[in-house]
NUMI-233400 format. One record per residue: residue number from 1; x, y, z of N, C-alpha, C in turn; residue in one letter. Coordinates in steps of 0.02 Angstrom, whole numbers, plus 50000, padded with zeros to 5 digits. Example, Ala and Ser with C-alpha at 12.3 -4.5 7.8 and 13.67 -1.06 7.14 Angstrom:
2
{i->1	n_east->50660	n_north->49716	n_up->50390	ca_east->50615	ca_north->49775	ca_up->50390	c_east->50660	c_north->49835	c_up->50390	aa->A}
{i->2	n_east->50642	n_north->49888	n_up->50354	ca_east->50684	ca_north->49947	ca_up->50357	c_east->50645	c_north->50002	c_up->50394	aa->S}
//
This chain:
127
{i->1	n_east->50042	n_north->49941	n_up->50000	ca_east->50000	ca_north->50000	ca_up->50000	c_east->50044	c_north->50062	c_up->50000	aa->M}
{i->2	n_east->50026	n_north->50113	n_up->49962	ca_east->50066	ca_north->50173	ca_up->49955	c_east->50046	c_north->50230	c_up->50001	aa->G}
{i->3	n_east->50077	n_north->50286	n_up->49989	ca_east->50063	ca_north->50346	ca_up->50027	c_east->49994	c_north->50371	c_up->50007	aa->W}
{i->4	n_east->49954	n_north->50390	n_up->50055	ca_east->49885	ca_north->50410	ca_up->50042	c_east->49875	c_north->50482	c_up->50069	aa->K}
{i->5	n_east->49871	n_north->50531	n_up->50024	ca_east->49859	ca_north->50600	ca_up->50047	c_east->49792	c_north->50607	c_up->50081	aa->P}
{i->6	n_east->49792	n_north->50641	n_up->50138	ca_east->49730	ca_north->50653	ca_up->50176	c_east->49725	c_north->50728	c_up->50189	aa->E}
{i->7	n_east->49666	n_north->50757	n_up->50186	ca_east->49659	ca_north->50829	ca_up->50202	c_east->49680	c_north->50842	c_up->50274	aa->P}
{i->8	n_east->49712	n_north->50899	n_up->50285	ca_east->49732	ca_north->50920	ca_up->50352	c_east->49674	c_north->50959	c_up->50382	aa->I}
{i->9	n_east->49652	n_north->50939	n_up->50442	ca_east->49597	ca_north->50973	ca_up->50476	c_east->49613	c_north->51047	c_up->50485	aa->K}
{i->10	n_east->49563	n_north->51088	n_up->50476	ca_east->49567	ca_north->51160	ca_up->50486	c_east->49617	c_north->51195	c_up->50441	aa->N}
{i->11	n_east->49638	n_north->51162	n_up->50387	ca_east->49684	ca_north->51192	ca_up->50339	c_east->49660	c_north->51176	c_up->50268	aa->Q}
{i->12	n_east->49606	n_north->51209	n_up->50246	ca_east->49579	ca_north->51194	ca_up->50179	c_east->49633	c_north->51201	c_up->50125	aa->P}
{i->13	n_east->49633	n_north->51154	n_up->50080	ca_east->49681	ca_north->51154	ca_up->50024	c_east->49747	c_north->51122	c_up->50042	aa->G}
{i->14	n_east->49754	n_north->51095	n_up->50103	ca_east->49817	ca_north->51065	ca_up->50126	c_east->49807	c_north->50991	c_up->50139	aa->S}
{i->15	n_east->49860	n_north->50952	n_up->50122	ca_east->49857	ca_north->50880	ca_up->50128	c_east->49920	c_north->50853	c_up->50162	aa->F}
{i->16	n_east->49912	n_north->50795	n_up->50194	ca_east->49969	ca_north->50760	ca_up->50223	c_east->49970	c_north->50689	c_up->50198	aa->Q}
{i->17	n_east->50029	n_north->50666	n_up->50179	ca_east->50040	ca_north->50596	ca_up->50160	c_east->50093	c_north->50568	c_up->50207	aa->A}
{i->18	n_east->50076	n_north->50514	n_up->50241	ca_east->50119	ca_north->50484	ca_up->50291	c_east->50150	c_north->50420	c_up->50263	aa->T}
{i->19	n_east->50214	n_north->50410	n_up->50278	ca_east->50248	ca_north->50349	ca_up->50258	c_east->50210	c_north->50290	c_up->50287	aa->D}
{i->20	n_east->50187	n_north->50243	n_up->50247	ca_east->50147	ca_north->50187	ca_up->50273	c_east->50187	c_north->50141	c_up->50318	aa->P}
{i->21	n_east->50253	n_north->50145	n_up->50317	ca_east->50294	ca_north->50102	ca_up->50360	c_east->50318	c_north->50137	c_up->50424	aa->T}
{i->22	n_east->50314	n_north->50204	n_up->50425	ca_east->50338	ca_north->50242	ca_up->50484	c_east->50294	c_north->50304	c_up->50491	aa->R}
{i->23	n_east->50249	n_north->50303	n_up->50538	ca_east->50201	ca_north->50359	ca_up->50546	c_east->50234	c_north->50424	c_up->50568	aa->S}
{i->24	n_east->50296	n_north->50422	n_up->50590	ca_east->50332	ca_north->50483	ca_up->50610	c_east->50362	c_north->50520	c_up->50551	aa->S}
{i->25	n_east->50355	n_north->50494	n_up->50491	ca_east->50383	ca_north->50524	ca_up->50431	c_east->50326	c_north->50545	c_up->50384	aa->H}
{i->26	n_east->50322	n_north->50609	n_up->50370	ca_east->50267	ca_north->50631	ca_up->50327	c_east->50285	c_north->50693	c_up->50286	aa->Y}
{i->27	n_east->50246	n_north->50703	n_up->50235	ca_east->50253	ca_north->50762	ca_up->50192	c_east->50185	c_north->50797	c_up->50190	aa->V}
{i->28	n_east->50187	n_north->50861	n_up->50180	ca_east->50126	ca_north->50901	ca_up->50171	c_east->50133	c_north->50943	c_up->50108	aa->R}
{i->29	n_east->50077	n_north->50960	n_up->50079	ca_east->50077	ca_north->51002	ca_up->50019	c_east->50009	c_north->51032	c_up->50010	aa->F}
{i->30	n_east->50006	n_north->51084	n_up->49970	ca_east->49941	ca_north->51114	ca_up->49957	c_east->49947	c_north->51185	c_up->49934	aa->G}
{i->31	n_east->49889	n_north->51219	n_up->49934	ca_east->49886	ca_north->51289	ca_up->49914	c_east->49824	c_north->51321	c_up->49944	aa->S}
{i->32	n_east->49827	n_north->51388	n_up->49952	ca_east->49772	ca_north->51425	ca_up->49982	c_east->49781	c_north->51499	c_up->49964	aa->Y}
{i->33	n_east->49727	n_north->51537	n_up->49965	ca_east->49732	ca_north->51609	ca_up->49950	c_east->49774	c_north->51644	c_up->50003	aa->P}
{i->34	n_east->49815	n_north->51692	n_up->49982	ca_east->49858	ca_north->51729	ca_up->50028	c_east->49870	c_north->51799	c_up->50002	aa->A}
{i->35	n_east->49878	n_north->51845	n_up->50049	ca_east->49892	ca_north->51915	ca_up->50032	c_east->49952	c_north->51939	c_up->50073	aa->T}
{i->36	n_east->49976	n_north->51997	n_up->50056	ca_east->50032	ca_north->52027	ca_up->50093	c_east->50099	c_north->52001	c_up->50067	aa->G}
{i->37	n_east->50152	n_north->52022	n_up->50100	ca_east->50219	ca_north->52004	ca_up->50081	c_east->50236	c_north->51935	c_up->50110	aa->E}
{i->38	n_east->50259	n_north->51889	n_up->50069	ca_east->50268	ca_north->51820	ca_up->50090	c_east->50318	c_north->51812	c_up->50147	aa->I}
{i->39	n_east->50373	n_north->51850	n_up->50147	ca_east->50422	ca_north->51844	ca_up->50200	c_east->50394	c_north->51865	c_up->50267	aa->G}
{i->40	n_east->50357	n_north->51920	n_up->50268	ca_east->50325	ca_north->51942	ca_up->50331	c_east->50273	c_north->51892	c_up->50354	aa->Q}
{i->41	n_east->50235	n_north->51865	n_up->50306	ca_east->50183	ca_north->51815	ca_up->50323	c_east->50215	c_north->51753	c_up->50355	aa->F}
{i->42	n_east->50270	n_north->51729	n_up->50326	ca_east->50304	ca_north->51670	ca_up->50353	c_east->50335	c_north->51685	c_up->50421	aa->R}
{i->43	n_east->50363	n_north->51744	n_up->50430	ca_east->50392	ca_north->51762	ca_up->50495	c_east->50338	c_north->51763	c_up->50549	aa->A}
{i->44	n_east->50279	n_north->51789	n_up->50532	ca_east->50223	ca_north->51789	ca_up->50579	c_east->50200	c_north->51717	c_up->50592	aa->A}
{i->45	n_east->50200	n_north->51675	n_up->50541	ca_east->50181	ca_north->51605	ca_up->50549	c_east->50230	c_north->51569	c_up->50596	aa->A}
{i->46	n_east->50293	n_north->51587	n_up->50591	ca_east->50343	ca_north->51558	ca_up->50636	c_east->50328	c_north->51575	c_up->50709	aa->E}
{i->47	n_east->50311	n_north->51638	n_up->50721	ca_east->50294	ca_north->51659	ca_up->50789	c_east->50234	c_north->51620	c_up->50816	aa->Q}
{i->48	n_east->50184	n_north->51611	n_up->50773	ca_east->50124	ca_north->51573	ca_up->50793	c_east->50143	c_north->51500	c_up->50806	aa->E}
{i->49	n_east->50186	n_north->51472	n_up->50764	ca_east->50206	ca_north->51402	ca_up->50772	c_east->50242	c_north->51390	c_up->50837	aa->A}
{i->50	n_east->50278	n_north->51440	n_up->50862	ca_east->50314	ca_north->51432	ca_up->50925	c_east->50267	c_north->51417	c_up->50983	aa->K}
{i->51	n_east->50204	n_north->51439	n_up->50978	ca_east->50156	ca_north->51424	ca_up->51031	c_east->50130	c_north->51352	c_up->51027	aa->S}
{i->52	n_east->50137	n_north->51320	n_up->50969	ca_east->50112	ca_north->51252	ca_up->50959	c_east->50167	c_north->51199	c_up->50959	aa->R}
{i->53	n_east->50228	n_north->51218	n_up->50939	ca_east->50282	ca_north->51170	ca_up->50930	c_east->50337	c_north->51184	c_up->50982	aa->L}
{i->54	n_east->50339	n_north->51145	n_up->51035	ca_east->50388	ca_north->51157	ca_up->51088	c_east->50460	c_north->51154	c_up->51062	aa->P}
{i->55	n_east->50500	n_north->51200	n_up->51085	ca_east->50571	ca_north->51200	ca_up->51067	c_east->50585	c_north->51220	c_up->50995	aa->G}
{i->56	n_east->50537	n_north->51251	n_up->50960	ca_east->50548	ca_north->51270	ca_up->50890	c_east->50610	c_north->51313	c_up->50884	aa->L}
{i->57	n_east->50655	n_north->51294	n_up->50840	ca_east->50716	ca_north->51331	ca_up->50828	c_east->50728	c_north->51337	c_up->50753	aa->S}
{i->58	n_east->50732	n_north->51399	n_up->50730	ca_east->50744	ca_north->51411	ca_up->50659	c_east->50815	c_north->51393	c_up->50640	aa->R}
{i->59	n_east->50822	n_north->51353	n_up->50588	ca_east->50888	ca_north->51339	ca_up->50559	c_east->50902	c_north->51390	c_up->50505	aa->L}
{i->60	n_east->50850	n_north->51406	n_up->50466	ca_east->50856	ca_north->51459	ca_up->50416	c_east->50787	c_north->51477	c_up->50390	aa->R}
{i->61	n_east->50781	n_north->51538	n_up->50367	ca_east->50722	ca_north->51561	ca_up->50331	c_east->50748	c_north->51610	c_up->50279	aa->M}
{i->62	n_east->50745	n_north->51589	n_up->50216	ca_east->50775	ca_north->51628	ca_up->50162	c_east->50726	c_north->51640	c_up->50106	aa->E}
{i->63	n_east->50732	n_north->51699	n_up->50077	ca_east->50694	ca_north->51713	ca_up->50016	c_east->50722	c_north->51670	c_up->49960	aa->S}
{i->64	n_east->50678	n_north->51648	n_up->49917	ca_east->50700	ca_north->51610	ca_up->49858	c_east->50648	c_north->51619	c_up->49803	aa->R}
{i->65	n_east->50668	n_north->51603	n_up->49744	ca_east->50624	ca_north->51606	ca_up->49686	c_east->50606	c_north->51534	c_up->49667	aa->T}
{i->66	n_east->50542	n_north->51522	n_up->49656	ca_east->50519	ca_north->51457	ca_up->49634	c_east->50483	c_north->51468	c_up->49568	aa->V}
{i->67	n_east->50513	n_north->51443	n_up->49514	ca_east->50485	ca_north->51451	ca_up->49446	c_east->50463	c_north->51523	c_up->49433	aa->R}
{i->68	n_east->50507	n_north->51570	n_up->49449	ca_east->50497	ca_north->51642	ca_up->49439	c_east->50444	c_north->51673	c_up->49485	aa->N}
{i->69	n_east->50425	n_north->51637	n_up->49538	ca_east->50379	ca_north->51665	ca_up->49587	c_east->50415	c_north->51678	c_up->49652	aa->F}
{i->70	n_east->50392	n_north->51729	n_up->49688	ca_east->50420	ca_north->51747	ca_up->49754	c_east->50408	c_north->51689	c_up->49803	aa->E}
{i->71	n_east->50460	n_north->51672	n_up->49842	ca_east->50452	ca_north->51617	ca_up->49888	c_east->50495	c_north->51623	c_up->49950	aa->G}
{i->72	n_east->50486	n_north->51575	n_up->49996	ca_east->50524	ca_north->51571	ca_up->50058	c_east->50541	c_north->51497	c_up->50070	aa->V}
{i->73	n_east->50603	n_north->51485	n_up->50090	ca_east->50628	ca_north->51419	ca_up->50107	c_east->50642	c_north->51420	c_up->50182	aa->D}
{i->74	n_east->50604	n_north->51382	n_up->50221	ca_east->50607	ca_north->51385	ca_up->50294	c_east->50625	c_north->51316	c_up->50321	aa->W}
{i->75	n_east->50676	n_north->51313	n_up->50362	ca_east->50697	ca_north->51250	ca_up->50392	c_east->50702	c_north->51261	c_up->50468	aa->E}
{i->76	n_east->50675	n_north->51213	n_up->50506	ca_east->50675	ca_north->51219	ca_up->50579	c_east->50673	c_north->51151	c_up->50612	aa->F}
{i->77	n_east->50687	n_north->51152	n_up->50677	ca_east->50679	ca_north->51092	ca_up->50718	c_east->50629	c_north->51108	c_up->50774	aa->T}
{i->78	n_east->50601	n_north->51056	n_up->50803	ca_east->50557	ca_north->51063	ca_up->50861	c_east->50556	c_north->50997	c_up->50899	aa->W}
{i->79	n_east->50533	n_north->50999	n_up->50961	ca_east->50532	ca_north->50941	ca_up->51004	c_east->50465	c_north->50905	c_up->50997	aa->D}
{i->80	n_east->50466	n_north->50846	n_up->50965	ca_east->50406	ca_north->50807	ca_up->50953	c_east->50376	c_north->50780	c_up->51018	aa->G}
{i->81	n_east->50313	n_north->50760	n_up->51014	ca_east->50277	ca_north->50733	ca_up->51072	c_east->50309	c_north->50670	c_up->51100	aa->R}
{i->82	n_east->50343	n_north->50633	n_up->51057	ca_east->50374	ca_north->50570	ca_up->51079	c_east->50444	c_north->50581	c_up->51109	aa->D}
{i->83	n_east->50464	n_north->50644	n_up->51117	ca_east->50529	ca_north->50660	ca_up->51146	c_east->50585	c_north->50665	c_up->51095	aa->G}
{i->84	n_east->50570	n_north->50647	n_up->51033	ca_east->50620	ca_north->50652	ca_up->50980	c_east->50618	c_north->50721	c_up->50948	aa->Q}
{i->85	n_east->50677	n_north->50747	n_up->50933	ca_east->50680	ca_north->50810	ca_up->50897	c_east->50660	c_north->50796	c_up->50824	aa->Q}
{i->86	n_east->50619	n_north->50840	n_up->50796	ca_east->50597	ca_north->50835	ca_up->50727	c_east->50631	c_north->50889	c_up->50685	aa->R}
{i->87	n_east->50638	n_north->50875	n_up->50622	ca_east->50666	ca_north->50925	ca_up->50576	c_east->50617	c_north->50934	c_up->50519	aa->R}
{i->88	n_east->50609	n_north->50996	n_up->50498	ca_east->50561	ca_north->51014	ca_up->50446	c_east->50594	c_north->51059	c_up->50395	aa->V}
{i->89	n_east->50578	n_north->51048	n_up->50333	ca_east->50594	ca_north->51096	ca_up->50279	c_east->50529	c_north->51110	c_up->50243	aa->R}
{i->90	n_east->50512	n_north->51174	n_up->50238	ca_east->50451	ca_north->51195	ca_up->50204	c_east->50468	c_north->51249	c_up->50153	aa->A}
{i->91	n_east->50445	n_north->51240	n_up->50093	ca_east->50456	ca_north->51289	ca_up->50040	c_east->50388	c_north->51316	c_up->50019	aa->I}
{i->92	n_east->50381	n_north->51382	n_up->50021	ca_east->50319	ca_north->51416	ca_up->50005	c_east->50332	c_north->51463	c_up->49945	aa->Y}
{i->93	n_east->50284	n_north->51468	n_up->49900	ca_east->50289	ca_north->51517	ca_up->49846	c_east->50220	c_north->51541	c_up->49827	aa->W}
{i->94	n_east->50218	n_north->51603	n_up->49801	ca_east->50154	ca_north->51634	ca_up->49783	c_east->50148	c_north->51642	c_up->49708	aa->R}
{i->95	n_east->50089	n_north->51627	n_up->49683	ca_east->50075	ca_north->51635	ca_up->49612	c_east->50002	c_north->51657	c_up->49606	aa->A}
{i->96	n_east->49990	n_north->51717	n_up->49580	ca_east->49922	ca_north->51740	ca_up->49569	c_east->49880	c_north->51743	c_up->49631	aa->G}
{i->97	n_east->49908	n_north->51764	n_up->49688	ca_east->49869	ca_north->51769	ca_up->49750	c_east->49859	c_north->51703	c_up->49786	aa->G}
{i->98	n_east->49892	n_north->51651	n_up->49762	ca_east->49887	ca_north->51585	ca_up->49794	c_east->49955	c_north->51566	c_up->49821	aa->I}
{i->99	n_east->49957	n_north->51546	n_up->49885	ca_east->50019	ca_north->51522	ca_up->49914	c_east->50019	c_north->51446	c_up->49909	aa->E}
{i->100	n_east->50073	n_north->51420	n_up->49880	ca_east->50084	ca_north->51348	ca_up->49871	c_east->50139	c_north->51327	c_up->49919	aa->N}
{i->101	n_east->50138	n_north->51263	n_up->49938	ca_east->50192	ca_north->51240	ca_up->49982	c_east->50205	c_north->51165	c_up->49976	aa->F}
{i->102	n_east->50266	n_north->51147	n_up->49993	ca_east->50286	ca_north->51078	ca_up->50004	c_east->50323	c_north->51078	c_up->50071	aa->V}
{i->103	n_east->50315	n_north->51023	n_up->50110	ca_east->50337	ca_north->51021	ca_up->50179	c_east->50357	c_north->50950	c_up->50196	aa->Y}
{i->104	n_east->50416	n_north->50941	n_up->50223	ca_east->50440	ca_north->50875	ca_up->50242	c_east->50456	c_north->50876	c_up->50317	aa->V}
{i->105	n_east->50431	n_north->50827	n_up->50355	ca_east->50442	ca_north->50823	ca_up->50427	c_east->50460	c_north->50752	c_up->50447	aa->S}
{i->106	n_east->50518	n_north->50744	n_up->50479	ca_east->50541	ca_north->50678	ca_up->50502	c_east->50580	c_north->50687	c_up->50567	aa->V}
{i->107	n_east->50591	n_north->50632	n_up->50604	ca_east->50637	ca_north->50637	ca_up->50660	c_east->50705	c_north->50663	c_up->50636	aa->P}
{i->108	n_east->50736	n_north->50707	n_up->50674	ca_east->50799	ca_north->50738	ca_up->50653	c_east->50852	c_north->50686	c_up->50637	aa->A}
{i->109	n_east->50849	n_north->50629	n_up->50671	ca_east->50899	ca_north->50576	ca_up->50659	c_east->50894	c_north->50547	c_up->50589	aa->S}
{i->110	n_east->50839	n_north->50556	n_up->50555	ca_east->50830	ca_north->50530	ca_up->50487	c_east->50836	c_north->50583	c_up->50433	aa->D}
{i->111	n_east->50855	n_north->50644	n_up->50452	ca_east->50853	ca_north->50700	ca_up->50406	c_east->50895	c_north->50690	c_up->50344	aa->W}
{i->112	n_east->50955	n_north->50665	n_up->50350	ca_east->51000	ca_north->50658	ca_up->50292	c_east->50967	c_north->50618	c_up->50236	aa->T}
{i->113	n_east->50934	n_north->50564	n_up->50254	ca_east->50902	ca_north->50522	ca_up->50203	c_east->50839	c_north->50554	c_up->50174	aa->A}
{i->114	n_east->50807	n_north->50597	n_up->50213	ca_east->50742	ca_north->50626	ca_up->50192	c_east->50746	c_north->50695	c_up->50162	aa->W}
{i->115	n_east->50801	n_north->50730	n_up->50172	ca_east->50806	ca_north->50798	ca_up->50145	c_east->50790	c_north->50802	c_up->50070	aa->E}
{i->116	n_east->50812	n_north->50755	n_up->50029	ca_east->50797	ca_north->50759	ca_up->49957	c_east->50722	c_north->50758	c_up->49941	aa->P}
{i->117	n_east->50679	n_north->50735	n_up->49986	ca_east->50607	ca_north->50733	ca_up->49973	c_east->50580	c_north->50803	c_up->49956	aa->F}
{i->118	n_east->50605	n_north->50855	n_up->49990	ca_east->50581	ca_north->50923	ca_up->49976	c_east->50594	c_north->50942	c_up->49904	aa->A}
{i->119	n_east->50653	n_north->50928	n_up->49879	ca_east->50670	ca_north->50945	ca_up->49810	c_east->50627	c_north->50906	c_up->49761	aa->A}
{i->120	n_east->50617	n_north->50842	n_up->49775	ca_east->50576	ca_north->50800	ca_up->49730	c_east->50504	c_north->50826	c_up->49729	aa->V}
{i->121	n_east->50477	n_north->50843	n_up->49787	ca_east->50409	ca_north->50870	ca_up->49790	c_east->50405	c_north->50935	c_up->49752	aa->M}
{i->122	n_east->50453	n_north->50979	n_up->49762	ca_east->50453	ca_north->51044	ca_up->49728	c_east->50457	c_north->51035	c_up->49653	aa->L}
{i->123	n_east->50501	n_north->50990	n_up->49631	ca_east->50509	ca_north->50977	ca_up->49558	c_east->50446	c_north->50950	c_up->49526	aa->D}
{i->124	n_east->50404	n_north->50917	n_up->49566	ca_east->50344	ca_north->50886	ca_up->49538	c_east->50280	c_north->50924	c_up->49555	aa->N}
{i->125	n_east->50287	n_north->50986	n_up->49577	ca_east->50229	ca_north->51026	ca_up->49595	c_east->50215	c_north->51079	c_up->49542	aa->S}
{i->126	n_east->50158	n_north->51108	n_up->49545	ca_east->50140	ca_north->51164	ca_up->49501	c_east->50108	c_north->51218	c_up->49543	aa->T}
{i->127	n_east->50103	n_north->51278	n_up->49524	ca_east->50130	ca_north->51306	ca_up->49462	c_east->50204	c_north->51317	c_up->49469	aa->P}
//
């Protein structure tokens, strides 16, 4: 059985697909309407996330271009409920008032093997 995308509660247009062999490994993707400057929006989202994700620590948050669209590449760690540190890489970009994203989250100990997933997801996304 393969990865099965499921809608994320309270996040219309967003989906999560979990590794069928390891529930602690998942990817998220989607799109939703957004306004304002993307860097400021993501910085505000980081502040909000600190209230939900214990020990959140930014590794980097950088502006980037995704297929000629304005974007942000954000990488961080946080302390998972199971006591394991998690590592996340999320890439966001805006096209025509829609914010698109790809997001990879795994235990930090598995990051080296999973980091390429973000690039693969980005390469296979639109717009």
